N, C-alpha and C positions, 0 to 999 in steps of 0.2 A: 599213588597218594596215600596209601595206608602204609603203615608200620607196624608193626607188634612190638611188645611192650619186652622192655629189660628195668633188670633196677639200677637205682642211681647209687654213686657215691652220696657221702655226705656233702661230700663240697660242692658237686652239682646240683644238689637239690636245695642248696642253700643260695647259688646261682639261679634257678630255675625260679623258684618265690621274687627273689628282687627284679630278675624279666619281667614278670607276672603283674610285679606291681604299676610298670613303665606300660605295659600294653593295655589298654583297656578299651579297645576296642570291641565292636558288634560279632561275638560269636555266630559261626554257621547253624543257628538256629531257627526249627521254623516248626509250627503247630498253628494250633484252633486259633490263638491272635496274634501271625507275625507275617507280615512279608517274604513272600518267595516268589519261586515261578511253578509252583505246585499248591494249590488250594484245596481244602475239602469243608463240604457242607456235611448235613444233617442224610442227604441223598444223594450227593453229587461228588467227583473229583474233578477238578480243571486243570491245566497247566498252560505255559506259552509254550507254543509248537515252537522246535527247534529248526534251525538251518531252510528258514524261508525270509525271505526280505521283508515278508512281512509278519513280523509276531504277534502273531492271533491267538485267541483262546479258542482251546477245545473242551469241550465236557463228556463227561459219562454219566450215564444216567439211566437206569431202568432200562439198563439193555442196549440202549445206543448213546451215539457220538454227534453231539451237537456244537454244532458252527456258531459261536458267539461273537454278534460283529466281525464277521471274516476279514473285513476288507481294512480295520483297524489294528494298527501295533501298541502293543502294552510292555511296560518296562517290569512289574510288579503285579501279583496279586493276594488273597488274602482270603481266608475262609472263616464268614461264621454260622449260626446255628443253621440258617433256611438258607442264608443269601452269602455269596462272595461279590466282592468290587476287584476294580482294577485302576490303576493307576496308568494313564496312557503315554505312550512314548514322549520324552518331551515334561511329563509330570507336572501339567498343567492342568489336566480334569482330573475328574473321580468318575467312575461309571461303576452300577452296582445293577444286580442281578437276584431275581426272585428263583431258587431251584424247585421253591415247590407248585408254580404257577407258570410252568413254561417259559422259564428263562424271561420274563417281564423285564426292561430296562429303567432304571432312575439316572440321572445327571445329579449327581450333590455337588460338584464343586468345578469349576472352570474360572481360572482366573492365569493367565499369563504373565502375570507379575511377580506372582507372591507362589511359588512353586514347593509342592509337598513331595516326602518322601516317608520312608518305615512308616508303613499303611499298617496298620492293628485291626482288626475286628474282634467283637466281643457277641454275646447274645441277640443283644442287640444294637448296639453303639460302633460306630465306626469312628475310630480316630488315624490323626497322621499327624507328621512334623513339617515344620517349615521347611526348605532346603537352605541352609547355612545358620540360620537365628538357632533350631531345634526345639522351638520353640510348638507344643501341643495343642491342637482343636478336634472336637469331634463333635460327630452329627449322629440323628436318630436318636438322640439322648430322650430321655422323659422329666419331669418335675425334679425329681430324686435324686437327678445325676449330677453332681456337683461337677461344672469345667474345672482341667486341668487352670494351674494359676498361671498369668502369664508371664511372670520372672523367671521360673522355669524353665530350665535349657536342658535338653535331654538326648545322649547317644545313640537310646532304644526306647522302644514301648514295645508293647504287648499288652493283651487285654483280654479278660475273661467273663464268666457272667457277675454281671452289674458292677465292675469294677475295670480298671486301664491300670498297670506301674510301667514305669520308666529306669533307667539306668542314668543319675546326673551326671551332665559334664561336669568334670572339676574331680567332684569326690567320690566317685560311683557308687554312691550311696543309692537306695531304692525310693522312689516317691510313688504314691499309689491316689489315687483319685476316684471319684462316681459314687455310689451309693455310700454314703458318708460311714456309718458302719463296718460294712464290707471294706474298703478303702482302708480306713485307718488300721483294721485288724491285719489286713495283708502286709501293710508296712510294717507296723510295728514289730511282725515277726521274724524280719528281717534285721532289728536294730539299728546297727553300725556297720554290715557289714557289707566291705565292697566288691561287688560283682563284675563282670566282663560281659557276662551275658544275662538274657531274663527271656522268660518264655514260661506265659498262661496258658490253665488249663481252663476248665469251668468253675472250678473252687480253689485250685492250689497254683504253686508258683515254682517254674525248679532254673537252675539258671547256675554257670561257671562262677565258683569265687574267684579272689585274687591270686590264689596256690594251684588253678587248676582242678580242684573236685568241685563233684558234682552235689549242690546241697538243693534241699525240697521244703516249701512250707505250707500251711495251708491245712487243709482238710484234708484226714487220713482215712477217712470213713472205710475205704475198701485196701488199704495197702499203696495208695498211691505216689506218697510221698515215701516209704519204706527203700531206699536208695541199695542197691546190690553193693555188695563189697567190691571195691574198685580204687585205685589209688591216681594220683595226678595224671591228667591228657586221658583217663578212662575211656572218657567218652567226647563225643561232640554235638550232631544234629539232634534237636532234641523234638517230640511231639507229643503233646499231652491233649485229652480228651476229658469225660464227665468221672469217669472213675478211676483209669489207668494214666500211664505214661511209657512212653517208650524212647529209648538212646540207643543209637549208631556206635557202638564201640569204635573207636580210633582204629586201633591193631589191624582190622580186616575187615571195617565197611559192616559186618554183619549188625543186626537189630537185636535187644533186650528190652523185652516192657515188662512189669511188672504193677502189679494193683490189678484191679478189675475182677475181681474172682479167681484169679489162673486161667482168665478166657481169650487170653490174648495171645497166647504161646503160642508159634504156630512152628513147621518146618523150616520154612522158605524164610524166614526171621535168622537162620540159623546157617543157611548156606549162601546166601545172599549177599554180594557188597550192594551198599547202597549210599546214595548222595545226599538226599533230601529227604526227610519225613515227616508229613503232618496227620494228622488225628483229626476226625469228626467227633462226634459224641462217643461212640462207641463201635469206631473201628480206626486203623491207620492205616495210610497208603502210605509206601517209598517209592523214588526215582531208583531204578537201577544202574550202577554203574556200566554194566555191561555192554546196556543199548538205549540205555535212556528210556526206558522202558515204566512202565507204572505196574505194582501190584498192588493190593488191598488183601488187609485181614482183619478179624476181629467180629465177636458176634451178632455187630449189627452191620456189614456188609453182606447183602443179602445176595448179590452176584456170586456168590462160593469165592473162598479165601485160599489166598497163595495163587491165585492165577494172574496172567498178565491181561491187562485188561485194554479192548483193542484202541486206545489212544495214538494217535504219531508219537514219535519221540519230543521229550519235553526238553528245556533250556534245565540245565543244571543250574543255573544263577541269571542275573541280569544281562544284556549287554553293554554294556558302558561304554565312553568313549573315553580311554583312559591305559595310560599302558603300565599299570598293574603294577606301580613300585613297590609297593609294600609287601604283597606276598608271590607277585608272579603272577602270570598266564596260565588260565587252567589248561590241560591238555586239550586238541580237537575246537578251541575257542573261534577258529577264524571261519572255520565251516561251519561250526552251529548257530555261529551269529552270522552265515551268509553272508560275511567278506566287511559287515558292518558294526565295528567294535571289538571290546573284547568283554570274556567272561575273568575277572579276576578270581583268583583262589582267595577264599572267606579267609575274614579276619576274627579271631587273633591268630598269626602265622607263627607257629613257635619257633626260634632257632634250631637250628639242625643239629647242633651239640646237644640239644635238650631234647630230642623227639627218641623218644625208646629205639632200639633196633632190633631187627628179626632176632628169634630164637638163634636162628643159625649160628649164628655169629657169637653170641653172650658166653664169655668163659662161666666156669663152673661157680666162682665167686665173682663177687664185684673185683673192678681191676681198681688198683690199689695207683698211687702216687705216678710209682715207677712206669705201669703199663701206661696211664693217660700222658706222660712224656712222651715216652716214646712214641703213640699213636700219632699226638701232635708234632714229633719230628718228622716222621714216617712222613704225612700229610705235606709237612712245608716244603720238604726236599723233594717230594715229588712237584710241588706247585714252581718251584724254585726250575726243578727240570724241562719241566713243560714252558714257561717263560722263557728261558733260555735258546730252547726249539725253535721258538716261536718266533726270537727276536733273532737268533741266525740265520733261520728263511726269509724273515724282511729284508736284513742285512744284503743278501743275495741278490735280492729282486732290486733294492735299491740301487745297486751298481749295476745289474743289466739294463734297470730303465736308463741310467746317466750313460750310459755308453751306447745305448739304442738312439737316446733322444738328442745325445750334445751337451745337454746340458752341464754337466759337470764339467764341460769344457769352453763354456759362453757361448757355445752351439744353441739354436732352437729349430724346431719344425714350425713352419708356419701355419700348416692345418691345423697344428692341437687345438682344442679350446680350453680356454682357462677355466672353465667352470663346467665341470661334465653334467651331460643331461643324466636328471633322475627321472627317473621311471619307475611303473608299480606293474603290481600283475596283471594279469587277464581280467575281465570283466566276470562278473558273475550273474548268473543266469543273463549274460544278452545285457546286462544294464548300458546304459548308453549307444549299442551300435556300436557297427564298424569302426564310426569316429571318436568313440566314448568307450575305449575299451580299458582304462585307469581303473583301477579298484585302489579302496585305502590303502596307507602305505603301514607295515609292521612296522612300529616306534623301536622293535628290537634290531629289525634289520634295515634302518635309514642310512643310507651313505650319507655321508658329511666329506668334505675334503677342506685343507687347510688353503687359502685365501692365496692367490699369484704374489712373487715378489712388487708387482707394478700393486694389486691392492692394499697389500701390508704398507707401502711406503704412503698411500693415501692417508690410509686408516694412520697413521704416524703424523703423517703431516710433511713429511720429505715428497719431495718431488719423485715422477714417476715417469717412464720413458713416455716420450710424445703421443704415443698411438698405440694401442693394446695389437694383437698377434694375430686377430682372425679378421680383421677388415681390412677389405679391400680399398686400395685407394686410388679414387678416379680421378681425369684430370676437368676442369671447368668444359673446356669444348665439348666433351664424350656426354656432358651432362645435360648440357643445352638441345647436343643434338640430339638425345635420347626426350626431351620434351619439347621439341620445335619450339626452340627458343622460350623457352616458358609459357607456353602460348594459352591465353585465358582459357581455353575449350577440354586443355589439361587439366585444369585445376578442379582439384578436391575435395580439398580442404585447406583446414589451417590448424598446427601445434602448437606446444608452449612458446616457440620463441619465433615461428614463420610458416610461410603456404606450402601445403603440398600438392606435389604435381603426379600425374601418371606417366610414365615412362616407360619405353621399350629400349635396351640397350641393344648393341652392336650383335652379342649372341642372342637375340632372339627374347631373352627374360625381360618378363613386366615386373617394374619395380614401382615405386613409390619414392618420392623424392623431396625431402624436404627443403627449403631455403632458405635459411635465416634472411633477417630483414636488413636489407641493403642502405640504411641509413648511417650517415658518418656520425651522427649525433654520440658521443661517450658515453652516454648512460645505454642507449640502444646499444652502442658496439659490447659493451660491459655486458649486459644482460643474455645477450648474444651467444658472445663468449663462454659462458657461462654454462647456457641449456644445451649449447653445442659440444661443450667439454662433460658433462653430466652424462647425454645420452650414450657420447661415445664411451663412455668410461664403463657404466653398467650394460647398456646393450651387447658391448663387443664379449664381455665375459659370463654374459646367462645365455641359458639354450635350452631350452624349453617348450613343448607344443602349444603350451595356454599364453605365450609372449611373443608381440610381433618380433621378426627377427630383423636385425642388423647387416645390409650385406656390406655395405660400405660408406666411402666417409671423402669428402674433398673440402680442402682447405687453400685454396689460391687468394693473397690481398686482403681483400676486406669481404671474400665470398666464404660462405661455413654452409657447407651441404651433407645431409645426409640419407643414406638409400636406403629402404628397407623392404625387405618381400612384398610385394604388393595383393592385397587383401581385397579379392574379386567384388564381397556380398556389403564391402561398407561397413559404419559404423552401424550400431546396435542403437541409437538416440535417433539416427534417418529411419530406422524400421520401424520404431515405438512413435515419433513423433512428425512424421512426413505426413502432410496434407493428403498425399495418394493413398497413403493406409484408411482406408476411410471403412471397411468393411472385413467380414472374415475370411474373405479368398483373397485378399490386397496385398499377402506378406507370407512367406513359411514361417513368420513367427510369430501366425497368428494360432499357435496352438500353445497350449499348456505344457505338454513333454517337450514342443521347443525352447520354450521361453527357460523352461528350468535346466534344460542342456545348457542355455549361453551363461545362466547364471553359475553353472556348474563348471565350465568351463573356464571363467573369469575367476571363478574362486582359488580353482586350481593355480590359474596362474600367482595370482596373490599369497598363497599360502605359498609355493616355492620361495618368492620373493623374501616374505617371512621367517622362515621355518629351513630352509635347505642351499638359500643363497649364502656366500663365507665369503665378506661378511652379509650380513642381511639387511636387507635393502624397506623404506619405508617410501612407498612410491609416491605419496602428497598430491594428487590429482587423480583420484579415481572417480570416473564420473560415465555415462552410457558413450559420450562420445570419444572416449579414450578405449572402450571396448570395441576389437574388427572384427569382423568374420568374414573366413577364408572362404574359397569356393566351395568346401566341403560342409562348409554351417558349424565352422568349428570356432568357437571364440577367442578373443589373443588379445591381453593387454597391451597398452600402445603408447607411448610419448612419456618418457624418463626424462625431461628436461626440469620437471622440478624434485626428481627424488633425491635422496640423503640415505647416507647408509644411517642404520642403528646406532647409537650408542654403544661402548663399549662392556657396559652393565645394565642394569633392568631402572636406571635412575631415568629419569623424565629426560626427554634432550629438549635444548630450546637456543632454535635457531634464531637469525638475527629479525626474523619477521615469517609471519604465518603467511602463507602461500597455501591457491588452493581455487575452487571454480565456489561461486555462490550459491548455494542451495545442496552442494556437498561436501562443505568444509566443517569439519570436526567444531563443533561450537564451545566443547573443550580447549582446543588446540586454537583455535581463532581471539577467543576472550582470555585465557590464560598466558599461551604463549608455550602453550606445553603439549609437547609432539611425543607422540610414542605410535607403537604398531594401530593400537586402536584408531588410528586417526583414518587410517585406511579400511578398518572395520566401517566407520560410520559411512563413509564415500558408498562401501556396495551398500549397505541398508539401503540406502537412499535408491539405488539402483535395484535393487530385490521391488523397493517397492513400487517403481515407472514400469519395471516387467509386470508386475502385479495390476496395477491400475490403467497403465495407460496416459498418465498425468508425467507433464515434464516436472521437473525438480522445482519450479518457481511456476506457479500458474496461472493465470486470471477465475477466478469465480465464478465469471458469469460469460457467455460465448459473446456477448458486446461489450466487454470491458470487465472491469468490476475491479475488485480489490485482488494484490499477489498473493496468493497462499501458497505455503510449502506441502508440498507433497507426504511430509514427515505430519504435521499437523493435521492434514487432511487425512492419512490413513489412520495413524497410530490408535485414537481414540476408538473409530471401531473395529480394529481389532481386538482392542483391550475388551469389549464389549459384548464380543462371540458373533460380529455382524460383517465379518469378510463378504459375503456376498454382494455387499451394498458397493464394494470398491471395486471390485474386479474388472477390468475392463471389456464391455459389451462387442468389442470385437472379435470376443476370442469365446466359442464354444462353453456355456455353462459346463465346469469339471464335469466326468464319470465319476464312479464310484468312487474307484482305487486312485484317482486323478483328486477327488474331492479331498482325501488326506493330506497329501502330495500337495496342496497349494495351499490349503492350511497350515502345515510343517513351514513353507516358506513365508509365509505369515509371520509366523510367530518368530521365528529367524529375522527377519526384517524388521520386526520390535524391538529386538531385543538388540539389534545392529546398532539403534539409534538409539541408544538411552544415551543421558544426558553426560552422564559419570564413564569414563574409561574404562575404568574396572569391573561395568556392571555388564560390558559387553562381552560378548564370544569371543574366543579365539579362532584365527582362522581354519586350524585343526578340525574344531568342530563345527561350524558352518560348511565345510566341504563333508563332513559327517552326515550333517542334515539333509545335506542336499543331494547327494549321493542316494541317503531314502528316500525322499522324495521320487528324484529321478527314476527309484526301482519300483515305486507303486505304482506310478504311471505305465512302466511296461509293463505292469502285473494286472493293468486294465485290460478286459475283455468286452469292451463297448457296449458295458451294461448302460438302461437306462437312466440316466443322469436324474436325481430329485430336483438338483439346480439347487440346492441348499449346501452347506459348507457342515453344518452339525449333522453328523450320521445318526446318534442317538438324538432322540428327543426327552425335552424333563416330563 
């Protein structure tokens, strides 16, 4: 990650300045008042633990390691003078602890609709910005502390003693607030300077300007703003205390400190590489690159400077659900995040051509234009050669494939799948058990294939072959025999266009046979034809463990039948709403772990349709009766009679008429006839609420009748109010300690899924990630006695 310094040519430096003017994102700087995964107070140092499904906080104080809310996950923490705060994963709740009085806790904020980020603690104030909007709010302030303007939008914020400052979106200027005279003085010292990062100490501020140089302003009573000599990109991470400043050298990760009467110099800072540094009032701690251990030094660190403290490995950055396209993924990200999210390399990420090169390859004098052209030409030829080799290998492979399959000669292999099965790596920490060993996909390694010729014809509107390759064709006589002439006792349900029967084929296979309505009326016949062709077209090219597999079809005269693999444990709807499911032992699904597993299974099936099927597919009828459960209690999505291909671009798709099921249909789609993948997200959100509450999508609010109520209207207000416990299905035992956070995570996920506007709903990838986290939390529960409440930390 680190690069050594080398001189720049004048042309390169000009380009460097121009590039930095564009890069106005937050720098990887952490200190007294900035959010990170490591934080220091006057008496303790805390961090978010790495390589565990629950991103818990561990603190070190007075020679002891303290587990703070050990069953709760956090995304970021920040330290103040004698306290620190953490943003819970999901960014909806802000919790704080006093490190002087036994880590007493306090919840400052809890709101599932207005999420927070960029946490910044000062001597007493706690500030954060709103996700998306960038507006700042502060808590624990006194009458003299002036709140930030509601019209200001910030890229980043940091806090000191009596003031907080931030970088304004768009202008990159510094804006400060707090105690009037202090805030105004801090802001005025930066004038019209543009910054790309900003970190506050007790009475001074440092940051990188738009040219990559470190600048400091404010009090200089102890030399804390006397920046040592260094060029552009000399420093990266910063940590500011009361009387000193420390910075990470970009070249090798070592730390240099100044101010503080020279008491912050330590041999460890010169010989160890650090990823993150933070400061208390009179000491600094750093997270080492080698093993993510924490080392502290300085006159205020009473435990001995320069020694590793016995904290577990700490995350070098927050684990996020992102492909990290801007700067790339941090090495070891998957193991550090325990398979749930990525750590993105910090921003701004300087272009490789502008980062100083190692000294070993630097010539005695700056390279001239000819040398630059030669270097560029060498790189170009190398790239060309690599591409050529790859192309040649691909061509040979293509020829072999053509000869083997016979595709090049108009032949086909009947058993070939049109769409490959997309699988993921093994489970992490046993998440999901033997039937749930799929872990989140690496976005960089996702397999995508072009659609078959059949699907390309369908997408372009041209005709396709009558039936796809993988489905078997049965005679009507075979299916009549399999169902005992469609006997009533074999009826097991109904789909989008017909009745479903259980059957047994001559070879012993148990199947489910969907028989289209045999009415001869034209409208019914046309609807039957459409649903039949839709399911056959989609399911014959899809193969995924969380989609019901199509075995074959029958088409004779007016009969249209589809044959599926048999799902022994029926529909989720029946398990939740059957009158026989009256107590805790009535169903295997009367446990929070199993309900979350079923939700995750179904979500993975829908995610496959949206993100990995080529072309992608919108189901249009996600509901609990279309989620079936096989003999191993694995859930699968079924019934593709209403499904449509996603539009070619990200534009809204407007089918001829809205279709779906009352209670599950997306209100935006129903009201405005605008269909997107987020319509499936809404339906899944309703299913999640069914799993949590045990209530139907539309139910009567009284045992003896009453007014019909939607589960959305019933559950969402209580989830928003932090009263999730009031809506939980009483047939399931109250959640245990870790299950409490898991259920809460499902509740907040469901709440966002059923937002009225599609743009405010999460993607399926986000939902899968949340449910994977929730299931992991359930699996890490060890039977602790439940408190029976949802909120782990009380106000």
